[in-house]
Structure formats: C-alpha cells, structure tokens
VOBA-1610 file (N, C-alpha, C; in pm, whole numbers, padded with zeros to 5 digits, always signed):
BEGIN
Met+03099+02030-00953Met+03098+01890-00917Met+03061+01868-00770Pro+03107+01950-00673Pro+03069+01929-00534Pro+02918+01943-00513Arg+02855+02033-00586Arg+02710+02050-00574Arg+02638+01921-00614Phe+02684+01857-00722Phe+02627+01731-00768Phe+02643+01623-00661Ala+02760+01615-00600Ala+02785+01516-00496Ala+02693+01540-00376Gly+02672+01666-00342Gly+02582+01701-00232Gly+02439+01659-00260Cys+02396+01680-00386Cys+02261+01638-00424Cys+02247+01487-00416Cys+02348+01415-00462Cys+02344+01269-00456Cys+02338+01221-00312Phe+02416+01285-00224Phe+02415+01247-00083Phe+02278+01272-00021Leu+02217+01386-00053Leu+02084+01419-00003Leu+01982+01318-00053Leu+01990+01283-00180Leu+01899+01184-00237Leu+01916+01050-00166Leu+02038+01011-00139Leu+02065+00886-00069Leu+02003+00888+00071Leu+02014+00999+00140Leu+01954+01010+00273Leu+01802+00999+00266Leu+01742+01063+00166Leu+01597+01056+00151Leu+01552+00914+00124Val+01622+00845+00034Val+01585+00708+00001Val+01602+00617+00122Ser+01711+00631+00195Ser+01731+00547+00313Ser+01626+00579+00419Gly+01582+00702+00427Gly+01476+00739+00520Gly+01345+00675+00482Leu+01318+00662+00352Leu+01196+00596+00308Leu+01196+00449+00347Asp+01312+00385+00342Asp+01320+00245+00381Asp+01278+00226+00527Leu+01305+00324+00610Leu+01264+00315+00750Leu+01112+00313+00761Ala+01044+00386+00672Ala+00898+00389+00675Ala+00839+00253+00642Tyr+00914+00173+00571Tyr+00863+00043+00531Tyr+00912-00069+00622Ser+00966-00036+00736Ser+01020-00140+00822Ser+00910-00239+00856Glu+00949-00362+00873Glu+00851-00468+00898Glu+00767-00441+01021Ser+00824-00381+01122Ser+00746-00357+01244Ser+00631-00259+01218Gln+00654-00159+01136Gln+00549-00062+01107Gln+00447-00117+01007Cys+00490-00202+00917Cys+00403-00254+00812Cys+00350-00393+00842Glu+00380-00446+00957Glu+00348-00585+00989Glu+00201-00620+00963Leu+00109-00538+01011Leu-00032-00569+00992Leu-00074-00559+00846Val-00019-00462+00774Val-00050-00450+00631Val+00003-00573+00558Phe+00124-00615+00591Phe+00183-00733+00528Phe+00103-00859+00563Glu+00038-00858+00678Glu-00043-00972+00719Glu-00181-00970+00653Tyr-00245-00853+00646Tyr-00382-00843+00599Tyr-00396-00831+00447Phe-00315-00750+00384Phe-00338-00716+00244Phe-00319-00830+00145Pro-00227-00923+00165Pro-00208-01029+00065Pro-00334-01110+00033Tyr-00429-01115+00124Tyr-00553-01189+00098Tyr-00636-01125-00014Cys-00607-01002-00048Cys-00680-00934-00155Cys-00607-00941-00290Leu-00484-00982-00288Leu-00405-00979-00412Leu-00458-01071-00520Glu-00515-01185-00484Glu-00568-01276-00587Glu-00682-01210-00663Phe-00764-01134-00595Phe-00869-01058-00663Phe-00811-00942-00742Leu-00722-00866-00680Leu-00668-00744-00743Leu-00581-00774-00865Thr-00524-00893-00872Thr-00444-00928-00990Thr-00524-01002-01096Gly-00652-01028-01068Gly-00738-01090-01167Gly-00750-01241-01159Asn-00694-01302-01056Asn-00703-01447-01043Asn-00841-01494-00999Tyr-00911-01413-00920Tyr-01047-01445-00876Tyr-01141-01334-00919Tyr-01268-01370-00942Tyr-01365-01272-00989Tyr-01423-01187-00876Lys-01407-01232-00752Lys-01452-01151-00640Lys-01354-01168-00524Pro-01345-01066-00438Pro-01255-01076-00323Pro-01309-01178-00222Ser-01219-01244-00154Ser-01259-01343-00054Ser-01318-01272+00069Arg-01388-01348+00149Arg-01441-01293+00275Arg-01328-01241+00362Arg-01220-01316+00363Arg-01105-01277+00444Arg-01047-01144+00394Cys-01039-01129+00262Cys-00991-01002+00204Cys-01077-00887+00254Cys-01208-00902+00239Cys-01298-00794+00279Cys-01290-00766+00429Gly-01278-00870+00509Gly-01262-00851+00652Gly-01134-00775+00685His-01029-00806+00611His-00901-00740+00635His-00902-00596+00583Ile-00975-00570+00475Ile-00989-00432+00427Ile-01061-00350+00533Tyr-01162-00408+00596Tyr-01231-00341+00705Tyr-01133-00308+00818Lys-01050-00405+00854Lys-00952-00383+00961Lys-00850-00276+00922Leu-00804-00278+00796Leu-00708-00177+00751Leu-00772-00038+00750Asn-00899-00030+00715Asn-00970+00098+00721Asn-00970+00153+00863Arg-00997+00066+00959Arg-00995+00110+01099Arg-00857+00158+01139Leu-00753+00085+01096Leu-00616+00126+01127Leu-00581+00258+01058Ala-00633+00278+00939Ala-00606+00403+00868Ala-00666+00521+00942Asn-00780+00500+01002Asn-00850+00607+01072Asn-00808+00624+01218Arg-00757+00515+01279Arg-00732+00521+01423Arg-00595+00470+01466Gly-00506+00449+01376Gly-00379+00390+01419Gly-00265+00424+01326Leu-00241+00337+01232Leu-00127+00354+01142Leu-00138+00478+01055Gly-00256+00510+01010Gly-00277+00622+00920Gly-00274+00578+00775Ala-00350+00647+00693Ala-00364+00612+00552Ala-00231+00621+00477Gln-00149+00719+00512Gln-00022+00738+00441Gln+00072+00619+00462Leu+00085+00572+00584Leu+00173+00459+00610Leu+00119+00332+00544Ile-00012+00311+00548Ile-00070+00195+00482Ile-00043+00201+00333Cys-00057+00318+00274Cys-00025+00337+00132Cys+00120+00298+00104Trp+00213+00349+00184Trp+00354+00318+00165Trp+00381+00168+00177Cys+00320+00105+00276Cys+00342-00038+00298Cys+00290-00120+00180Ile+00172-00084+00130Ile+00116-00156+00015Ile+00205-00136-00107Glu+00245-00013-00133Glu+00334+00013-00247Glu+00462-00067-00236Tyr+00520-00066-00118Tyr+00645-00138-00095Tyr+00627-00288-00118Met+00515-00341-00072Met+00489-00484-00083Met+00466-00529-00227Val+00396-00450-00307Val+00357-00495-00440Val+00446-00445-00552Arg+00534-00351-00524Arg+00617-00294-00630Arg+00699-00403-00698Gly+00683-00413-00828Gly+00761-00507-00908Gly+00710-00650-00909Thr+00598-00677-00840Thr+00546-00813-00839Thr+00468-00841-00967Glu+00462-00964-01002Glu+00384-01008-01119Glu+00285-01113-01073Pro+00165-01115-01121Pro+00108-01015-01211Pro+00076-00886-01136Arg+00069-00779-01207Arg+00041-00648-01148Arg-00107-00636-01111Met-00133-00548-01017Met-00272-00522-00980Met-00342-00451-01094Met-00470-00482-01110Met-00550-00424-01217Met-00629-00305-01162Ala-00620-00193-01234Ala-00685-00069-01186Ala-00836-00088-01169Asp-00901-00160-01260Asp-01045-00178-01248Asp-01080-00262-01125Arg-00995-00355-01089Arg-01019-00436-00970Arg-01001-00352-00844Ile-00905-00263-00846Ile-00885-00174-00730Ile-01010-00090-00709Ser-01066-00037-00817Ser-01185+00047-00803Ser-01309-00035-00766Glu-01311-00165-00797Glu-01424-00251-00761Glu-01420-00297-00615Leu-01303-00296-00556Leu-01286-00353-00422Leu-01380-00293-00317Pro-01394-00161-00309Pro-01486-00107-00207Pro-01630-00154-00227Thr-01676-00159-00351Thr-01813-00202-00379Thr-01831-00349-00345Lys-01738-00432-00391Lys-01750-00576-00369Lys-01734-00612-00221Cys-01661-00533-00146Cys-01646-00557-00002Cys-01744-00474+00079Gln-01828-00397+00013Gln-01928-00312+00078Gln-01866-00225+00187Thr-01761-00155+00147Thr-01691-00067+00241Thr-01630+00049+00164His-01577+00143+00237His-01508+00258+00180His-01359+00240+00207Leu-01276+00267+00108Leu-01132+00260+00131Leu-01084+00390+00192Ser-01026+00382+00310Ser-00973+00500+00377Ser-00828+00526+00338Phe-00777+00444+00249Phe-00639+00455+00204Phe-00636+00417+00056Pro-00547+00477-00020Pro-00539+00443-00162Pro-00462+00313-00183Ile-00495+00244-00291Ile-00422+00125-00330Ile-00369+00150-00470Ser-00239+00138-00485Ser-00176+00155-00615Ser-00033+00104-00604Glu+00021+00066-00718Glu+00161+00025-00716Glu+00254+00146-00725Trp+00209+00250-00792Trp+00293+00369-00811Trp+00213+00493-00781Met+00194+00521-00654Met+00118+00640-00616Met+00202+00726-00524Asp+00175+00852-00526Asp+00248+00944-00438Asp+00182+00944-00301Cys+00231+00859-00212Cys+00173+00849-00078Cys+00197+00976+00003Asn+00295+01056-00038Asn+00321+01182+00033Asn+00207+01281+00018Ser+00123+01261-00085Ser+00013+01355-00109Ser-00106+01328-00018Ile-00100+01222+00061Ile-00208+01187+00151Ile-00191+01265+00281Gly-00296+01331+00323Gly-00288+01414+00442Gly-00313+01347+00568
//
C-alpha cells in the first residue's frame, strides 16, 4: 500500500508541474493569437481568416525563436481540450496550405507534446 501512495504522490507532482507549463504568462501570446483560427479549425468557416494566417505566421516565428514548439503545443492543447465543437483533423492539415505557411508546431487536442524536440 505505501508503494501505491508514493506513486499517487508522484503522479500528483507531475500533474501539478504540467499546470505550471500552461500558466497564462507563458501561454499569453498563444491564447491571444490562436483563437482566431478556431472558427476555421472547427468547421465554422471554409477558409482561415487573414488574422488567423497572420497569427500562425507569428506563432511559427515564436516556435523557432522564442517560446518553442513544445510550449506552443502544450498551450494549444490546454486551451482547446474539452471545447465544443472539436477541431477537425482535415482542417488542421489544410491550415498550412490555406495560410501558405509551414507549421513549426503541431496542432491537436490530444497530442504528446513531450515528443517534440
């Protein structure tokens, strides 16, 4: 039984540590920029807005020169987890083409951001 309690405590520490990664100060720009793309990604609009594409460009720059792709991934996951309607996988894959850019960070509701180097 003590081993089980120790595992639970360790799990609790890991989860609380993840919450720190999603703090508003670290995710502020993602929380500001990414919502402009959600109407396209959830299927409400047939193409991303100019503002969405401009913000994807800015997030790409931050992924390469600032926040890093892993943190952007975590912030997006944190922001969209459990929201309705859910993002559509085909829209996620269309975003780089429709915005004429390359995504330097993954977009998904349930992705392992730890696998990003």
